[in-house]
N, C-alpha and C positions, 0 to 999 in steps of 0.2 A: 512519661519520661522518654526522651529520645533513645533509641537503641544505640549501643556502643558502635563506633565506626568499624572496629575490627570485625564485628558480626556482620555488618552490611557488606564489607569487602569479602568476607568469607563466602557469603551466599551469592554475591555477584560472580565470584570465581567459579562456584559450583554451576551456576547457570551457563557461564561461558564454556565450561568443560562439556556440559550437556549439548550445547549448540554445536561445538566442534565435533561431537560424535554423531551429529545428524538430527538432533531434536530441534523442533521449531522453537523460535524465541517465545512464542505465545505459550507453548507447553512448558518451557523451561522456567519462565517467570511465574506461571500459575502454580508451580510446585513450591514456591516460596511461601512461608506463612503469611496469611492475609495482612496482619498488622505490620509486616516488614516489606510487603510487596511494592508499594509505591516508591519507596526510597531505593530499593534494590533495582527495580526496573529503570529508574532514572539513571542510576550509575551504570547499569548494564547497557543502556542505549548509548551512553557516552563512550563506553569501552568499545562497543561494536563499531562506532563511527571512526575510531582511531586505532583499530586493531592492526591494520597494516603497518602503521608506524611502530606500534608497540612490539610486534613480532620482529621487525627489523632491528630495533634496539636490543631486544633480547638476544638476537644472534650476535650482536656486537659484544654483549656482556658474557655470554656463555658459549663455549666451543661445542658443547653437547646439549641437546634439548633435554631439559629436566623431565621427570615424570609428569604425566598429564595434569594432575591436581596442582602440583607446585608451579608448573608452567602457566596454568590458567591464572593463578594468584599473582605471579610475577608480571604477566602481561596485563592483568587488570590494573595493577599499580602503575605500570609504565604508560598505559593508555590514559589514565586519569592525570598523571603528573608530568608528562613529557613537555607540555606547553604551560608554563607558569601562568600565563594570562588567562588560560581557559580552565585551569585546574580548580576544582571545587574546594581544595584543601591546601593548607600550607605544606610545603615539601617535606619537612621533617615530621610533621604529624602524619602524613600519608605513609611515610616509610615506617615509622614506629608502629602504626596500627596494622599495616600489612604484615610485619614481622609477628605481631601479636596474634593476628589471624592464623598465621602458619603454625605458631606454637600451640594454639588451642584446638587444632584439627589433627586427629591421629593420622590422617592420610598425608599430611604435609609437615608434621612435626620434625621428621628427620631432615627435611630440607630447609628448616627455618634459618640456620646459619648461612646457607647458600643464598637464600632470598635476601637476607640482610646484607651480605657482602655485595651482591649485584646492585641493590638499590643505593647503598652508600657510595659505591663507585659511580653510579649514574649521577648522584648529586654533585660529586666532585668534577665529573667530566661531561656534564650535560651538553654544553655547546659543541664540543668536539664530536660527541656521539651522535647528536642530532644532525650535525653537518654531514657526517659520514653516511647517514641514511637518506639524506636529501636526494641522492642520485638514483635511488631505487623508486621506480614508478609506483609500486604497490604501497610503499611507505608515504610517498608524496600525495597520492590520491586516495589511499585507503579503500581500494577495490582490487579484486583479483586481476592478475595481468591480462588474462583472456578477455575479461569484461572491458578493461580500458581500451584494448586494441579494437574490439568489436565496436565500441561506441565511437572511437575515433574514425573508424572506417564508415560507419553509418551516418555520422553527423560531424563531418570534418570542421565545420565552422563553430560548432556549439559544444563539442565533447567536454572541453575543460569546464565550461559553465555548468553543465549537467553534473559532472563529478563533484564539483564544489557544492552545488545545491544539495546533492545527496547527503552531505555531512552537516546539514543544518536541520533545525527543528521544523516540522511541518506545521502549517497553520491549522486552526480548528475552524471549519466552515460549516454553517448550518444551511439546511434547505427548509424554507418556510412552507408549511402546508397551506396552499392557497385555498383549499376547501374550508379551512378553519379560520382564515383571516388573511389580510394582505401584509406584504413585507414592511411598508412604512410603519404600520401599527405595531408590528412585533419589534421592529428596530427601536421604536419609542419606548416600548415596554422594557427592553434590555437597558436602554439608556437611563431609565428611571431607577434601575437597580445598580447603576454604576458600571454596566457592561457595555463598552464601546464596540461598535461593529460597523463595517462598511459594506455596501451592496456589491455583490458579484453575481455573475450569471443572471438568469432571468428571475430567480426567486431565492437567491442565496445571500447570506450575511457572513462575512469573515470576521471572527472575533479578534479584537486586539490582543487578548490573552486567553489561552484555553481555560475552560472551566469544567468541572464534573457535570455530567448531564443532569444529575439530580438538582443542580442549582439553576438550570435553565427553566424559565417560566413556561408552564404548560407542556413540558416535554413528555411527561407521563400521559397526558391527555392527547398527544399527537399533534401539538401545534408546530413542532419542528422536528427535523431529523438531522443527524450529523452525516454530512456527505460532502466530499471534495467538490470544488467548483467544476473541475473537468468532468467528473463522473455525473454531474447534474445535466450534462448535455445530452445524455443517452435518450431519455424519455421524450423530450421535445423534438429531437432529431427524427426519431422513429414515427411519431404521431403527427408531425406537422403536415397539414394538408389532407390528412385522412379523416379527421374528426369534422363533424358538422356538414358533411356533404348532403345536399338536398335530395340526392338520388338514393341515399342509403336509408333503408327501413329496418334492417336487422343490426344488432350490435356488431361492432368491429371485433373480429376474432384475433386475439393477440396471444403470442407465446413468449414468455421469458424463459429461455432455454437452459440457462445455468443460473438459477435465481437466488440461491442463498447468499447472504442472509436476508434478502428481501428489500434492500434499499431502492433499487431501480424498479422493482415490482410496485412498491408503494408510490413511487413518483409517477409511474404510468397511470395508476388509478387516480392520483390526485389531479392530474391534468384533464381527465375525462369527466364529462357530466355523468351523474348517476345513471347507470344502465346503458351507457354509450359503448362500453367495451365488455367483452367476455374474455377474461384473462386467465390463462393457464400458466402457473408458475411451476417449472420443472426443476428438480434437483436430484442428482444421483445418490446423494448420501442422506439416509433417513434421519440421522441425528441433526444434520445441518438443515434439513427441510423444516424441522420444528422451529428453527429461528425465523423462517418466513412467516409461519403462523403467529409467532410472538410479535413480529414487526407489524403485521397487518392488524392484529388485535389492538395494539397501541394506537395505531392511526385510525381505527374504526372503519377499516376497509375489508373487502372480501375478494378472494381469488380462489380458483380451483388449484390446490397444491397437490402435485403429483410427484411421487418418488419414482424416478426412471432415468435411463441413460439416453441423453440427447442423441447419441450416435446410433441408437437402435429404436427408431420410431415405431417399428412393428409391435413393440412390447407395450406401448402406451397410447399411441395415436388413434383417434376415433375415425380417421379417414377424411375429416373435413379440412379443407385448405385454410391456412391462416392468412389474414390480410397483412399482418405485421409480425415479424419475429425479431426478438432481441437475442443475439448471441454474444454474451460477454464471456469470451472463451478462456479456458485455463491457459495461463502463460507464465513466464518467468517472474512476473511482478517487478520487473526492472524499473518501472516508472514510479513505484511507491516505496522506494528504499528509505526515504526519510521517515516513513511511518513504521517500517519493518527493517531496521538496519541489519538484522540477521540474514536477510535474504541473500545479500551479496556473497556471504561466506558459505551459505548452504548450497547455492546453485553450482552446477558444474557446466563446463562448456558444452558437453553433449546434451544437456537438458534442453537447450534451445532447439536443436534439431528434432528431438523427440516430441517436444511440445508443438512445434510447427507441423509435424505429421498428424498429431491429434487435432489441431485446429483445422487442417485441410479435410480430415475425415468428418468433423462436425459440420463444416460448411457443405460438404457433399451430401451428407445425410439429411440436413434440414432444408436445403434449397428446393427439393421436390415438394415440400409441404407448403410452399408459398403460393398463394393464388396469383393468377394472371393480373398484372397491375399492382400486385402487392409488393412489400418491401422486406428486406432483411438487413438489420443493422449489425455489422460485425465490429466488435470492439475488444481491445485488450488494454490492460494497464502495463504495457511494455513500451520501452523506447527502442527496442531492437527491430530493425526493418524486416528481418526474417519472419517476425510475428505480426508485422503490419503491412506495409505497402507491397513487399515482395509476395506475401501471402495472397493479397487481393489481385495483384497482377497475374499470378498463376491461375487463380480462380476465373478471372475474366477471359483468359486465353482458352480455357476448356469449357466455358459455359456461354455460348453465344446468345442465350436469352437473358443475360444479365447486363444491366447498364449501371454504371457508377454515377450516382447523383452527387451534387455538391456536398462535400464532407470535410471535416477539419483535418483529416489525415493524422500525422504525428504531432502531438502536443507535448512539448518537452517540459519537464518539471521546473517550477519556479520561473516560468517565462513571463510572468507578470509580477511586478513589484507594487507595493503600496507606499506612497510617499505623501506626506501631508494629508493623510486621510482619504486619498483618492487613488484607486488602482490605475496603473498605466495601461491596462487592457481590461476588457469586460470580465475576465475570469480571475483577475487579481493574482494571487500566489497559489499555484495549483500543482497537482501531481502530473506525472507523465501518462498519456493515454494515446490510443490510436482509434480512429473512427472511419469506417467506410460504409456508406449507405447504398445498398444495391436494390434495384427495381427489376421485377421480372417482366419481360416483354415476350411477344411471340417469337419463337426461334427463327433465326435468319436462315 
């Protein structure tokens, strides 16, 4: 039997309050009972996508901000119901069940009448209240004001499209393990099960509709992995031209410097013939490093997994230069907001500067480990130029032995659409990423 709506709304509001206090969305939704988690997370994602509008409406309805628990419940209802066309419930049902949720929670019971009065007024004055909030950028775009301004500065022609894309559902894209079979065969296997998919990237398939991984044929045996099409560019970019050299007798030494959960580690190994590369997967967090082991075990692949700080090579490096280093650096995650809608509300403007300093430190620490003629691929899942092209411009200025090879640069989210079963670019519908491929040359 389906859980009552009031209970789902109650738990969604609890998760929202936790996120507002600084808890990640992942942790907030993991705290929900497993049997209720899918429905609550779906509601929570919709709330987070329209939270800017909801908060603006709440300010129209209440002169003072109510206590956190009641405010979270009220904003949950407003985010779900402000646009009738997108609301999952009939307006009066949503109001009734929200008030019921307030009454049944000791932390909000005293505000139940207040919540009821606000929502009844909203039903009566919806058009006027929504129109009054249309003038607020945060309500219009559902991102923090600083985020909107930074994106408009960095991408003056595309900022509106990016903000609109952030409020849509991300596609589910698979990477076919070409060691275990080819893409056309796996696409045919999916089609036989009624799962339609279109080819993207070199080995990807974008599903028409998301499916639990347990329903994907051969997933447990490593036939495919879930990975965004833009993220699938990392491994081939780094290895292109390095494998298969007639002059090479020893395995290619490769470092995945911030490797968890192991998606790109696995892709690097899938692209290389057995024994062609000697891969070290580095991760600073011991718990997260175990996810690399799990990923590789599922794919039937092996790498040397090391727990260590990429910024402190002296603590883990054996002294041998690497032919190729992948640095998927910590960043604001501003390019994957569709998948993690909590990110925009958790980040602060100062985070960008702090993360840019960390990225510069990691580049400086790892560059000496690259062999002459070797490569370092710097990437982030960010759309902010401070974490992308500006970072690389500064690096090239201070490192005369670095040459920028042809690279995608900034890839903006959802820059490829799929119409009539055919993507309008090779990556289809993808997340935001930045790529810069650097080659080490003799110092000038």
